[in-house]
C-alpha positions as CSV (number, residue, x, y, z in Angstrom):
1,M,0.0,0.0,0.0
2,D,1.1,3.6,-0.7
3,A,-0.3,7.1,-0.4
4,K,-2.4,6.7,-3.5
5,D,-4.1,3.7,-2.0
6,I,-4.9,5.5,1.2
7,L,-6.2,8.7,-0.6
8,G,-8.1,6.6,-3.2
9,L,-6.3,8.0,-6.2
10,P,-6.1,5.9,-9.4
11,K,-2.8,4.3,-10.3
12,N,-1.0,4.9,-13.6
13,S,0.1,1.7,-15.2
14,Q,2.9,3.5,-17.1
15,E,4.7,4.4,-13.9
16,K,6.3,1.0,-13.7
17,K,9.4,1.1,-15.8
18,S,10.5,-2.1,-17.3
19,K,13.9,-3.2,-16.1
20,A,16.7,-3.7,-18.5
21,P,17.7,-7.3,-18.9
22,R,20.6,-8.3,-16.7
23,E,23.7,-8.9,-18.7
24,S,25.6,-12.1,-17.8
25,Q,29.1,-11.4,-16.7
26,R,31.6,-13.1,-18.9
27,K,35.2,-13.8,-17.9
28,P,37.5,-11.5,-19.9
29,D,40.2,-13.0,-21.9
30,G,43.7,-13.1,-20.5
31,I,42.7,-13.6,-16.9
32,S,42.6,-16.8,-15.0
33,R,39.5,-18.2,-13.5
34,E,40.9,-18.0,-9.9
35,V,41.8,-14.3,-10.2
36,Y,38.4,-13.5,-11.7
37,A,36.6,-15.3,-8.9
38,L,38.6,-13.2,-6.4
39,T,37.7,-9.9,-8.1
40,G,34.2,-10.1,-9.5
41,G,32.7,-13.5,-9.7
42,L,32.1,-14.1,-5.9
43,A,28.7,-14.6,-4.4
44,P,27.5,-11.9,-1.9
45,L,28.1,-12.5,1.8
46,M,24.4,-12.1,2.6
47,P,21.9,-13.9,0.5
48,A,19.9,-11.5,-1.7
49,V,16.1,-12.1,-1.8
50,D,14.4,-11.4,-5.1
51,F,11.2,-9.4,-4.4
52,N,9.5,-11.3,-7.2
53,H,9.5,-14.4,-5.0
54,L,7.8,-12.7,-2.1
55,K,4.1,-13.5,-1.6
56,R,1.8,-10.8,-2.6
57,K,-1.8,-10.4,-1.8
58,V,-3.9,-10.9,-4.9
59,Q,-6.5,-8.2,-5.1
60,S,-9.6,-9.2,-6.9
61,E,-11.2,-6.9,-9.4
62,N,-14.5,-6.8,-7.5
63,E,-13.0,-5.4,-4.3
64,K,-12.8,-1.7,-3.7
65,I,-10.4,-0.8,-0.9
66,T,-10.4,2.6,0.7
67,W,-8.9,4.1,3.9
68,Q,-11.1,6.1,6.2
69,W,-10.6,8.2,9.3
70,L,-12.9,6.5,11.8
71,P,-13.3,6.5,15.6
72,F,-12.7,3.4,17.8
73,T,-13.2,2.3,21.4
74,N,-10.8,0.4,23.6
75,S,-12.3,-2.1,26.1
76,A,-9.1,-1.8,28.2
77,R,-10.0,1.7,29.2
78,K,-12.6,2.6,31.7
79,D,-13.0,6.3,30.9
80,N,-14.8,5.9,27.6
81,L,-12.1,7.8,25.7
82,Q,-12.8,8.0,22.0
83,L,-9.9,8.2,19.6
84,Y,-9.5,8.1,15.8
85,H,-7.3,6.2,13.4
86,W,-7.1,5.2,9.8
87,V,-9.1,2.1,9.0
88,R,-8.9,-0.1,5.9
89,V,-12.5,-0.3,4.4
90,V,-13.4,-3.0,1.9
91,N,-16.4,-2.2,-0.4
92,G,-17.6,0.5,1.9
93,V,-18.0,-1.9,4.9
94,S,-16.1,-0.6,8.0
95,P,-14.6,-3.3,10.3
96,T,-16.3,-4.1,13.6
97,G,-15.1,-5.5,16.8
98,D,-12.9,-4.4,19.7
99,Y,-9.6,-2.6,19.3
100,S,-7.0,-5.1,18.2
101,F,-4.4,-4.0,20.8
102,S,-6.8,-4.3,23.8
103,K,-5.8,-8.0,24.1
104,F,-2.4,-7.0,25.4
105,N,-3.8,-5.2,28.4
106,K,-3.3,-7.7,31.3
107,S,-4.3,-7.0,34.8
108,V,-3.8,-8.9,38.1
109,D,-6.8,-10.5,39.8
110,V,-6.5,-9.2,43.4
111,I,-8.6,-11.0,46.0
112,K,-11.3,-9.0,47.7
113,Y,-12.5,-9.7,51.2
114,T,-15.4,-8.5,53.4
115,D,-15.5,-7.0,56.8
116,E,-16.7,-10.3,58.3
117,E,-13.9,-12.2,56.8
118,Y,-11.3,-9.7,58.0
119,E,-12.6,-9.9,61.6
120,K,-12.7,-13.7,61.4
121,C,-9.3,-14.7,60.0
122,L,-7.3,-11.6,58.9
123,T,-6.6,-9.6,62.0
124,D,-3.0,-8.8,62.7
125,P,-1.7,-6.5,65.6
126,A,1.0,-5.0,63.3
127,W,-1.7,-4.0,60.7
128,T,-4.9,-2.1,60.9
129,K,-7.9,-2.6,58.6
130,E,-7.4,0.8,56.9
131,E,-3.7,0.0,56.1
132,T,-4.7,-3.5,54.7
133,D,-7.5,-1.9,52.6
134,Q,-5.1,0.7,51.2
135,L,-2.5,-2.0,50.5
136,F,-4.9,-4.1,48.4
137,D,-6.2,-1.0,46.5
138,M,-2.6,0.0,45.6
139,C,-1.8,-3.7,44.6
140,E,-4.7,-3.6,42.2
141,R,-3.8,-0.2,40.9
142,F,-0.1,-0.8,40.4
143,D,-0.3,-4.5,39.4
144,L,1.7,-5.8,42.4
145,R,4.7,-3.6,41.7
146,F,5.7,-3.6,45.3
147,I,8.6,-1.1,44.8
148,V,6.1,1.5,43.5
149,I,3.7,0.5,46.3
150,A,6.3,0.9,49.0
151,D,7.3,4.3,47.6
152,R,3.6,5.6,47.7
153,F,2.5,3.8,50.9
154,P,1.8,6.4,53.7
155,S,3.3,4.4,56.6
156,S,6.9,3.4,56.8
157,K,6.6,-0.2,55.7
158,T,9.3,-2.1,53.9
159,V,8.8,-4.0,50.7
160,E,9.2,-7.4,52.5
161,E,6.5,-6.4,55.0
162,L,4.1,-5.4,52.3
163,K,4.7,-8.6,50.4
164,N,4.3,-10.7,53.5
165,R,1.0,-9.0,54.4
166,Y,-0.5,-9.3,50.9
167,Y,0.4,-12.9,50.4
168,S,-0.6,-14.0,53.9
169,V,-4.0,-12.4,53.5
170,S,-4.6,-13.8,50.1
171,R,-3.6,-17.3,51.3
172,A,-5.9,-17.1,54.3
173,I,-8.9,-15.9,52.3
174,M,-8.4,-18.7,49.7
175,I,-8.1,-21.4,52.4
176,A,-11.2,-20.0,54.2
177,R,-13.4,-20.0,51.1
178,A,-12.4,-23.4,49.9
179,P,-14.5,-26.4,51.0
180,S,-11.4,-28.4,51.9
181,L,-7.6,-27.7,51.9
182,G,-7.0,-30.4,49.3
183,D,-9.0,-28.4,46.7
184,V,-6.6,-25.4,46.8
185,A,-3.4,-27.3,47.7
186,G,-2.1,-27.0,44.2
187,H,-2.6,-23.2,44.0
188,P,0.7,-21.2,43.9
189,L,-0.4,-18.9,46.8
190,V,-1.0,-22.0,49.0
191,K,1.7,-24.2,47.7
192,E,4.6,-21.7,47.8
193,H,4.5,-19.8,51.1
194,Y,6.3,-16.5,51.1
195,N,9.3,-16.5,53.5
196,K,10.0,-13.0,54.8
197,S,13.3,-13.8,56.6
198,Q,14.7,-15.7,53.6
199,E,13.9,-12.8,51.3
200,I,15.7,-10.4,53.6
201,E,18.7,-12.7,53.8
202,R,18.8,-13.1,50.1
203,K,18.8,-9.4,49.5
204,R,21.5,-8.8,52.1
205,A,23.7,-11.4,50.5
206,L,23.1,-10.0,47.1
207,S,23.9,-6.5,48.2
208,L,27.1,-7.8,49.9
209,V,28.2,-9.5,46.7
210,L,27.4,-6.4,44.6
211,S,29.3,-4.1,47.0
212,H,32.6,-6.1,46.6
213,T,35.5,-4.1,45.3
214,K,37.9,-5.3,42.6
215,Q,40.5,-6.2,45.3
216,Q,38.0,-8.4,47.1
217,E,36.9,-10.1,44.0
218,R,40.5,-10.8,43.1
219,R,41.1,-12.2,46.6
220,D,38.1,-14.4,46.3
221,V,39.3,-15.8,43.0
222,E,42.7,-16.5,44.5
223,V,41.2,-18.3,47.5
224,L,39.0,-20.5,45.2
225,A,42.0,-21.3,43.0
226,E,44.1,-22.2,46.1
227,A,41.3,-24.4,47.5
228,K,41.0,-26.2,44.1
229,R,44.8,-26.8,44.1
230,I,44.8,-28.2,47.6
231,S,41.9,-30.6,46.8
232,E,43.7,-31.8,43.7
233,A,46.9,-32.3,45.6
234,R,45.1,-34.3,48.2
235,K,43.5,-36.5,45.6
236,T,46.9,-37.1,44.0
237,I,48.5,-38.1,47.3
238,K,45.6,-40.4,48.1
239,A,45.8,-42.0,44.7
240,S,49.5,-42.6,45.0
241,R,49.1,-44.2,48.4
242,E,46.3,-46.5,47.6
243,P,46.3,-49.0,44.6
244,E,44.0,-48.2,41.7
245,L,40.7,-50.0,42.2
246,P,37.6,-49.9,40.0
247,V,35.2,-47.2,41.1
248,M,31.4,-47.2,40.7
249,S,30.3,-44.7,38.0
250,D,27.2,-44.0,36.0
251,T,28.3,-46.3,33.2
252,G,30.5,-48.6,35.3
253,L,29.5,-51.6,37.2
254,V,32.2,-52.4,39.8
255,G,32.8,-50.5,43.0
256,T,34.7,-51.0,46.2
257,D,32.6,-54.1,46.9
258,T,34.2,-55.9,44.0
259,A,37.6,-54.8,45.2
260,A,36.7,-56.2,48.6
261,A,35.7,-59.4,46.9
262,A,39.1,-59.5,45.2
263,A,40.8,-58.9,48.5
264,D,38.8,-61.7,50.1
265,N,39.8,-64.0,47.3
266,I,43.4,-63.1,47.7
267,S,43.5,-63.6,51.4
268,P,44.2,-67.4,51.3
269,S,47.4,-66.8,49.5
270,M,49.0,-65.4,52.6
271,D,48.9,-68.9,54.1
272,P,51.4,-71.2,52.3
273,Q,49.6,-74.3,53.5
274,F,46.8,-73.8,50.9
275,P,47.3,-75.2,47.5
276,P,47.6,-72.8,44.5
277,S,44.4,-74.0,43.0
278,M,42.5,-72.5,45.9
279,V,44.0,-69.0,45.5
280,T,42.4,-66.5,43.2
281,N,43.7,-63.1,42.2
282,P,41.2,-61.2,39.9
283,V,42.5,-57.7,40.7
284,A,44.7,-57.6,37.6
285,E,41.9,-58.9,35.3
286,I,39.4,-56.4,36.8
287,A,41.9,-53.5,36.3
288,S,42.5,-54.5,32.7
289,V,38.7,-54.7,32.0
290,M,38.2,-51.3,33.5
291,S,41.0,-49.8,31.4
292,S,39.5,-51.3,28.3
293,L,36.1,-50.0,29.2
294,R,37.5,-46.5,29.7
295,M,39.1,-46.7,26.2
296,M,35.7,-47.7,24.7
297,R,34.0,-44.6,26.3
298,V,30.6,-45.8,25.1
299,Y,29.4,-49.4,25.9
300,L,26.4,-51.3,27.1
301,R,26.1,-51.9,30.8
302,S,25.2,-55.6,30.1
303,Y,28.4,-56.0,28.2
304,A,30.4,-54.4,31.0
305,H,28.6,-56.7,33.5
306,E,29.6,-59.8,31.5
307,Q,33.2,-58.7,31.3
308,M,33.3,-58.0,35.0
309,V,31.9,-61.5,35.8
310,Q,34.5,-63.1,33.6
311,A,37.3,-61.1,35.2
312,A,36.1,-61.9,38.8
313,S,35.9,-65.7,38.0
314,S,38.9,-65.9,35.7
315,S,41.2,-67.5,38.3
316,A,38.5,-69.9,39.5
317,G,38.1,-73.3,38.0
318,L,35.4,-74.4,35.7
319,R,33.9,-76.6,38.4
320,T,33.7,-73.6,40.7
321,I,32.1,-71.4,38.1
322,K,29.4,-74.1,37.5
323,R,28.8,-74.3,41.2
324,V,28.3,-70.6,41.4
325,E,25.8,-70.7,38.6
326,Q,24.0,-73.6,40.2
327,T,23.8,-71.7,43.5
328,L,22.3,-68.7,41.6
329,Q,19.7,-71.0,40.0
330,D,18.9,-72.6,43.4
331,L,18.3,-69.1,44.8
332,G,16.0,-68.2,41.9
333,V,18.4,-65.5,40.5
334,N,19.0,-65.1,36.7
335,L,22.5,-65.7,35.5
336,K,22.2,-62.4,33.6
337,P,20.1,-59.4,34.9
338,R,17.0,-58.8,32.9
339,V,17.1,-55.1,33.6
340,P,20.9,-54.2,33.8
341,T,20.7,-51.0,35.7
342,K,23.6,-49.8,37.8
343,A,22.0,-50.9,41.1
344,V,20.9,-54.3,39.7
345,C,24.4,-55.1,38.2
346,S,26.1,-54.0,41.4
347,E,23.9,-56.2,43.6
348,H,24.4,-59.1,41.1
349,L,28.2,-58.8,41.3
350,E,28.0,-58.6,45.1
351,L,26.0,-61.8,45.2
352,R,28.4,-63.6,43.0
353,K,31.3,-62.4,45.2
354,E,29.6,-63.7,48.3
355,I,28.9,-67.1,46.7
356,L,32.5,-67.4,45.4
357,T,33.8,-66.5,48.9
358,L,31.5,-69.1,50.4
359,L,32.8,-71.8,48.0
360,N,36.4,-70.8,48.8
361,L,35.7,-71.1,52.5
362,Q,34.2,-74.5,52.0
363,K,37.3,-75.6,50.1
364,Q,39.5,-74.3,52.9
365,L,37.4,-76.1,55.5
366,Q,37.6,-79.4,53.6
367,Y,41.4,-79.0,53.2
368,K,41.9,-78.3,56.9
369,E,39.7,-81.3,57.9
370,A,41.7,-83.6,55.6
371,E,45.0,-82.3,57.0
372,G,43.8,-82.7,60.6
373,S,42.7,-86.3,60.0
374,S,46.0,-87.2,58.4
375,Y,47.9,-85.7,61.4
376,R,45.7,-87.7,63.8
377,E,46.2,-91.0,61.9
378,G,50.0,-90.5,61.6
379,A,50.5,-89.8,65.3
380,Y,49.0,-93.1,66.5
381,A,49.7,-95.6,63.7
382,E,53.0,-94.7,62.0
383,T,54.2,-97.1,59.3
384,P,57.8,-98.5,59.5
385,G,58.8,-96.8,56.3
386,T,57.6,-93.4,57.4
387,P,60.6,-91.1,57.9
388,P,60.8,-89.3,61.3
389,K,59.6,-85.8,61.5
390,R,61.9,-82.9,61.0
391,S,62.1,-81.9,64.6
392,Q,62.7,-85.5,65.8
393,R,65.4,-86.0,63.1
394,A,67.2,-82.7,64.1
395,A,67.2,-83.8,67.8
396,E,68.8,-87.1,66.9
397,L,71.5,-85.5,64.8
398,D,72.3,-83.0,67.5
399,R,72.6,-85.7,70.2
400,T,76.1,-87.4,70.7
401,F,76.3,-91.1,70.1
402,T,76.6,-93.3,73.2
403,P,76.6,-97.0,72.6
404,D,74.0,-98.9,74.6
405,P,74.7,-102.6,75.4
406,T,71.0,-103.3,75.2
407,S,70.6,-101.8,71.8
408,F,71.0,-103.5,68.5
409,L,74.6,-102.4,67.9
410,G,75.5,-103.1,71.5
411,E,74.1,-106.6,71.1
412,R,76.5,-107.2,68.1
413,F,79.5,-106.0,70.1
414,G,78.5,-108.2,73.0
415,K,78.3,-111.3,70.8
416,R,81.8,-110.7,69.4
417,D,83.2,-110.6,72.9
418,Q,81.4,-113.8,73.8
419,K,82.9,-115.5,70.7
420,R,86.4,-114.5,71.7
421,K,86.0,-115.9,75.2
422,G,84.2,-119.1,74.3
423,T,82.4,-120.5,71.4
424,G,80.1,-122.8,73.3
425,R,78.7,-120.2,75.6
426,L,75.4,-118.8,74.4
427,A,74.7,-115.1,74.4
428,E,72.3,-113.6,76.7
429,G,70.2,-112.1,74.0
430,P,68.1,-114.1,71.6
431,S,69.8,-115.5,68.6
432,S,69.1,-114.1,65.2
433,P,66.9,-116.2,62.9
434,A,68.7,-118.5,60.4
435,Q,69.0,-117.1,57.0
436,S,69.2,-119.1,53.8
437,K,72.5,-118.8,52.0
438,R,72.5,-118.4,48.2
439,P,74.6,-120.9,46.3
440,R,77.8,-119.6,44.8
441,K,78.1,-119.3,41.1
442,F,81.2,-120.9,39.5
């Protein structure tokens, strides 16, 4: 639309000048394509929009559009002020309806109360009825702009006191008018209670922060940096003192409980009496699995759970693994969690750890019982070919040899002396049994 459309003047069709056809730019001879692209053949930085592509309203031939200076009314105003503006009239029919900009006039619905309600549930020794009435009138007039209300309020009341009085009265009236408290429990005035002391503390802290000087801000930054450095140093010292163990994370599965299981499994190795088959050491396997999972960065928790189970039972035998699975089935627990959440996987690994510890303790108990039974049998019925114990053998080696005439060797020496004295005289000890002589070979 232009001035002629508004004034109703006829348009001249010859005013539009035909544009000259755009000549296509051709690369001149003797210049390279790259140089020409740098000088004149580049596209514009901002995209140019052709006005021919813009959507235009098609005006039918039967419509007659005129602009008229007409009055209008605004429903947002209460003083019946009448103003004028230009209105687009089609075929002599002026538009009807409310003013188009009246919908942007928003007002606050302030609760009204009666004298009976005030005397029943709104009395406050710090406030009179006249002050409360004046507060609610100003809240409705200034749309709850409490800064403006506090500036125009006759008595010396702070903004927090005005807010507290308004919201407490509105909340009490709403609860008193409702049939039950549950009907208005979701209303913002009832659900969010205004806290006067918290608001005062918030403003005090905010003013304290805003009143900081540049030196204080610089000092605060230095203190925060020093605190961060100290915390990082403590973490480094703690990590250097303690071995690296798998930690429970959002995507991980093994925590300190698995490390405790590994420590429980390693504990039999401190006693050299246990056989090597009963000693398990899955810490290295768990650490390698955790490092591989960190390198993957993205993985399924079920896959990580399976890897952790294999690492925890890697040093156990196949029979022990089958016994663990059989125990899980007896307890009614699935071998793999159906919903592999972090908590479920952690509890599943903890249960496997406890079952494996139980089986190891049973093995140790059987080994101790077998060893004790063998000691008891060897103490009372020792075979002739059994070598003496180490302590007994050491005592015999340390003792000096003293020939005993009643012993076996002493008996031999006694017989020799008897032979020298007389051949017919029998020895005191019993004679040795006759032994068969082998025939000599010629």
